[in-house]
Structure formats: C-alpha cells, structure tokens
Kinemage of the C-alpha trace (Angstrom):
@kinemage 1
@onewidth
@group {chain A} dominant
@subgroup {mainchain}
@vectorlist {calphas} color= white
{ca met a 1} P -28.412 104.690 -6.894
{ca ser a 2} L -29.142 105.941 -10.366
{ca his a 3} L -27.119 104.546 -13.150
{ca asp a 4} L -27.277 104.438 -16.877
{ca pro a 5} L -29.736 101.824 -17.961
{ca ser a 6} L -27.885 101.255 -21.247
{ca pro a 7} L -24.368 100.461 -20.236
{ca ala a 8} L -21.512 100.599 -22.720
{ca cys a 9} L -21.729 96.930 -23.706
{ca gly a 10} L -18.616 94.843 -24.011
{ca thr a 11} L -17.808 92.750 -26.964
{ca asp a 12} L -20.513 90.567 -28.563
{ca ala a 13} L -18.535 87.561 -27.269
{ca leu a 14} L -18.907 88.808 -23.699
{ca val a 15} L -22.672 89.433 -24.128
{ca glu a 16} L -23.011 85.942 -25.631
{ca arg a 17} L -21.156 84.410 -22.665
{ca leu a 18} L -23.521 86.260 -20.277
{ca arg a 19} L -26.507 84.848 -22.218
{ca lys a 20} L -25.193 81.317 -21.918
{ca ala a 21} L -24.263 81.787 -18.267
{ca arg a 22} L -27.696 83.270 -17.541
{ca ser a 23} L -29.481 80.277 -19.167
{ca gly a 24} L -27.291 77.893 -17.188
{ca leu a 25} L -28.125 79.686 -14.036
{ca val a 26} L -31.926 79.534 -14.963
{ca arg a 27} L -31.696 75.738 -15.521
{ca thr a 28} L -29.801 75.038 -12.313
{ca tyr a 29} L -31.938 77.455 -10.288
{ca leu a 30} L -35.172 75.836 -11.458
{ca leu a 31} L -33.811 72.389 -10.590
{ca his a 32} L -32.761 73.668 -7.207
{ca val a 33} L -36.199 75.243 -6.542
{ca ala a 34} L -38.018 72.106 -7.703
{ca trp a 35} L -35.925 69.921 -5.355
{ca phe a 36} L -36.425 72.443 -2.505
{ca val a 37} L -40.223 72.441 -3.044
{ca ala a 38} L -40.193 68.596 -3.068
{ca met a 39} L -38.162 68.535 0.032
{ca cys a 40} L -40.581 70.857 1.840
{ca ala a 41} L -43.505 68.705 0.550
{ca phe a 42} L -41.890 65.512 1.860
{ca val a 43} L -41.201 67.218 5.238
{ca gly a 44} L -44.845 68.411 5.335
{ca leu a 45} L -46.134 64.915 4.545
{ca gln a 46} L -43.867 63.472 7.154
{ca trp a 47} L -42.296 61.087 4.739
{ca asp a 48} L -40.134 58.143 5.728
{ca arg a 49} L -36.921 59.162 7.554
{ca asp a 50} L -34.590 57.699 4.959
{ca gly a 51} L -36.721 59.482 2.159
{ca leu a 52} L -36.254 62.827 3.983
{ca lys a 53} L -32.516 62.278 4.215
{ca ala a 54} L -32.369 61.492 0.441
{ca ser a 55} L -34.549 64.553 -0.319
{ca val a 56} L -32.335 66.930 1.676
{ca leu a 57} L -29.180 65.436 0.179
{ca leu a 58} L -30.501 65.819 -3.403
{ca thr a 59} L -31.508 69.433 -2.636
{ca leu a 60} L -27.990 70.084 -1.170
{ca leu a 61} L -26.433 68.601 -4.332
{ca thr a 62} L -28.166 71.229 -6.459
{ca val a 63} L -26.669 74.173 -4.472
{ca pro a 64} L -23.029 74.212 -5.742
{ca pro a 65} L -24.003 74.486 -9.430
{ca val a 66} L -26.413 77.240 -8.640
{ca leu a 67} L -23.810 79.143 -6.675
{ca phe a 68} L -21.213 78.604 -9.460
{ca tyr a 69} L -23.478 80.086 -12.045
{ca thr a 70} L -24.467 82.904 -9.656
{ca val a 71} L -20.824 84.005 -9.335
{ca arg a 72} L -20.174 83.458 -13.136
{ca val a 73} L -23.181 85.750 -14.061
{ca his a 74} L -21.862 88.260 -11.515
{ca ala a 75} L -18.403 88.375 -13.137
{ca leu a 76} L -19.799 88.703 -16.649
{ca cys a 77} L -22.313 91.364 -15.633
{ca arg a 78} L -19.550 93.399 -13.980
{ca ala a 79} L -17.327 92.951 -17.010
{ca ile a 80} L -20.066 94.522 -19.163
{ca asp a 81} L -21.356 97.022 -16.618
{ca pro a 82} L -19.182 97.796 -13.534
{ca cys a 83} L -22.168 99.286 -11.834
{ca ala a 84} L -24.395 96.275 -12.162
{ca arg a 85} L -26.011 95.407 -8.861
{ca thr a 86} L -24.983 91.807 -8.582
{ca val a 87} L -23.830 89.488 -5.813
{ca gly a 88} L -20.323 88.198 -5.957
{ca leu a 89} L -18.217 85.348 -4.445
{ca val a 90} L -17.721 86.841 -0.970
{ca pro a 91} L -21.461 87.545 -0.201
{ca val a 92} L -22.281 84.080 -1.654
{ca leu a 93} L -19.830 82.398 0.681
{ca leu a 94} L -20.901 84.469 3.663
{ca thr a 95} L -24.568 83.781 3.132
{ca thr a 96} L -23.910 80.098 2.623
{ca leu a 97} L -21.892 79.866 5.823
{ca val a 98} L -23.840 82.200 8.069
{ca leu a 99} L -27.386 81.339 6.922
{ca ser a 100} L -27.602 78.016 4.982
{ca pro a 101} L -27.009 76.754 1.513
{ca phe a 102} L -30.765 76.825 0.954
{ca glu a 103} L -31.108 80.624 1.424
{ca ser a 104} L -28.011 81.328 -0.633
{ca gly a 105} L -29.220 79.000 -3.310
{ca leu a 106} L -32.685 80.621 -3.555
{ca val a 107} L -32.192 84.386 -2.917
{ca leu a 108} L -28.775 85.230 -4.411
{ca pro a 109} L -29.250 83.724 -7.764
{ca ala a 110} L -32.607 85.386 -8.173
{ca lys a 111} L -30.882 88.806 -7.545
{ca asn a 112} L -28.275 88.033 -10.199
{ca leu a 113} L -30.782 86.836 -12.709
{ca leu a 114} L -32.662 90.132 -12.449
{ca ala a 115} L -29.365 92.072 -12.772
{ca ala a 116} L -28.339 90.049 -15.806
{ca asn a 117} L -31.722 90.704 -17.452
{ca arg a 118} L -31.271 94.438 -16.929
{ca val a 119} L -27.673 94.394 -18.378
{ca leu a 120} L -28.768 92.367 -21.432
{ca arg a 121} L -31.809 94.539 -21.974
{ca gly a 122} L -29.593 97.627 -21.840
{ca cys a 123} L -27.178 95.998 -24.345
{ca arg a 124} L -30.067 95.097 -26.604
{ca glu a 125} L -31.418 98.571 -26.519
{ca arg a 126} L -28.043 100.148 -27.203
{ca ala a 127} L -27.442 97.801 -30.166
{ca ser a 128} L -30.812 98.665 -31.581
{ca thr a 129} L -30.215 102.439 -31.201
{ca gln a 130} L -26.836 102.052 -32.886
{ca ala a 131} L -28.343 99.950 -35.679
{ca ala a 132} L -30.985 102.625 -36.252
{ca gly a 133} L -28.270 105.301 -36.282
{ca ala a 134} L -26.398 103.306 -38.945
{ca glu a 135} L -29.455 103.150 -41.133
{ca asp a 136} L -30.101 106.896 -41.142
{ca gly a 137} L -26.391 107.763 -41.467
{ca thr a 138} L -25.719 108.854 -37.914
{ca ala a 139} L -23.029 106.737 -36.284
{ca asn a 140} L -23.716 107.994 -32.721
{ca pro a 141} L -26.967 107.320 -30.889
{ca pro a 142} L -29.123 110.410 -30.454
{ca gly a 143} L -28.377 112.403 -27.448
{ca pro a 144} L -29.342 115.742 -25.978
{ca glu a 145} L -29.170 118.765 -28.383
{ca pro a 146} L -26.211 121.039 -27.872
{ca ile a 147} L -26.949 124.301 -25.996
{ca ala a 148} L -27.133 127.278 -28.294
{ca leu a 149} L -25.389 130.263 -26.872
{ca pro a 150} L -27.244 133.577 -27.515
{ca val a 151} L -25.549 135.818 -30.185
{ca asp a 152} L -25.390 139.539 -29.688
{ca pro a 153} L -25.348 141.282 -33.092
{ca ser a 154} L -23.568 144.373 -31.615
{ca asp a 155} L -20.522 142.060 -30.837
{ca gly a 156} L -19.991 141.350 -34.427
{ca gly a 157} L -21.436 137.795 -34.099
{ca lys a 158} L -19.380 136.721 -31.050
{ca thr a 159} L -21.216 134.435 -28.519
{ca asp a 160} L -21.720 135.332 -24.877
{ca gly a 161} L -19.758 133.340 -22.398
C-alpha cells in the first residue's frame, strides 16, 4: 500500500493534460452535485410531478460528462504514475449498471480527483526539487547518503565486504 509520493512525472504535456482534465472534472462534478442537490430538494418539497421528472432528467444528463472526465483523469494519472489509486472504465461501468448513475457520478469522480491531486502534488514537488538541484549544481535530487564501508588499516586500505 505504500508507494512513492513523488512519482517519476511524465512529460510536461502529460501533466498539463492532467491539469486540464482535472479542471474539467471539477466543473462537471460541481454541476452534477448541484443538480443532484436540487433534485433532492425538489423531492423533499414534493414538487410538481412534471418538475420532478425534469429535475431527475437534468441530473441524469450531467452524469455522462462526469464519467467521461473520471475515466480521462484515470488514464492520465496512470500514464504519469502507474501506481495511482484511481478508478477506471470497468469499475465506472459496473458501478453505473449495478448501483445507479447517481452513485457512480458522485463517489467515483471524487476518488479520482483526490488521486489526481496527489499525482500533481508529487510532480510539483519533484519539479521543485529538481529546480533546486539545478540551482546548486546538483542535477539529481538529494537522496540517501551512500553507506561508508569500514576500512581496516592492516589490509592496506581495502574495504570489508
């Protein structure tokens, strides 16, 4: 379950595509949640029967874009970090068919948004570490110090091991 929080980021173009897909997912997700809340409010207020039908229909119309961006963010996250904990096409389809479009449109995108944020944060940290290394002349990010093997002077300076 432990994995490197700073994945080896893909190209800048891939990271930029993930940022755009994530912002698209945020927009469509917020629209879906807003319509879902409105639908629940209309049901709670026992609104006119035709109004309820329209509300449910409008909420259902927001599901496909949310699921599209959910799968897109999954593919981009996995292209950057193969260990990213995202939800792909098959779980999205199964959840939509077994439960309902409402559950798959509310829960699965949230999981992929959190995963995308983690991947982008790791890429940002890695880029800042590499930029700091370029400023002080070290090309590689700092890592653990090499293990020094003990030297026995009676061996003529040879190391143990």
